[in-house]
N, C-alpha and C positions, 0 to 999 in steps of 0.2 A: 298683799302683792306675795309674801313669804305661804299665805296658802293656796294662792295657786302654786308653787314651788314644791308644796307638800303632796297635792293634789294628782303633780302630773308625774311626782313620783312613784308612789303610789301607782299609779295605774301603766307606769312605761315596768316596776319589777313584778308586774300583775300577769304578766303578757307571755310566762314564759314557761307559769306556771301552767294556764291554760292552751297554749299551745302543744306544751309535752306532754301535760296528760290524758291527751288524746292517741288512740290508737287506728293508724288506717287499715281499711278491711277491704279486699277485693276477692270479685268473684263471678260468676258465669252463671243465669238464670236461662233454663232452654229446659222444652216435654219432646220427648221421643213422637211426638204427631207433625208439629209442628216448630224443631226444631233452636234456636236460638230467639230466645222473647224480649222482642223492644217497649221499653216502657215501662216494665213491672215496677212494682211499688216494692224498695227493699229497709224497712223499719227499724230502726235502733230503740227496744220497747225495753221496759226495767218489767217487774217481777206482777206488777200490781196493772200490767198491758198498757202503762203511759208511752208514749211516744215520745224519747228522747231526738231520735234524733230523723232523717231519710235522703233515701235516694232513692231514681229510677234509675235502671240498664239503660244503655246506647242500643243503637242499632246492631250491635254485634251479641249484644242482649248478658253487656261486660256488663259490671257495677263498681262502685268502690263507695265508700262510707269514712268517715269519722265516729267511732266509735269513744264513745265519753265512759264506758265502766262497761270489761272484760267480762263484768258476772251477770250482765244484763243479756239479752237474743235479738239474733234476728227474726224477722218475720218478714217470712216474700208470698205475696200474691200479683193476683194477674187476672181479667177476667174466664172467669171459664173452666177454671182452674183450683184445686184444694188450696187453700192457704196452706204455710209452714213455717214452724216458727223452731228453731236450731238456738241451740247456748251457743255463747259466743269462747269462754275461754283464750286461752295461748292461739289459737286456731285466727289466723293470717288472709285465707283464700279458701273460698268455698264455692262449688260447683254442685248448684242447686238444680236437679229436676223435678219439675210441678207435675202430675197426675192432675188428668181432665175430669175436672166436678161431676161428670155424668156416672163416672164410675164408681 
């Protein structure tokens, strides 16, 4: 029984570290031709291009994503457009314009 109490306490004390260790990043994805892009893929990737977390844009082209490490990058892609990768750093809001892949 004591072992269960210690496990429960360990879990409870680790929750703030998990929750507070993340940063909320928001933004909008659009193109010059089509305006807001619905369903664009927004990924947090590390320096080795491994996916860490993911989101998609809503009907207005808006997204929000919980970033685990601000040293990572945002990678945004949409079918028919050139994907873009940008550093996150201290930035909390992004306006992302994607270019047509045929250009």
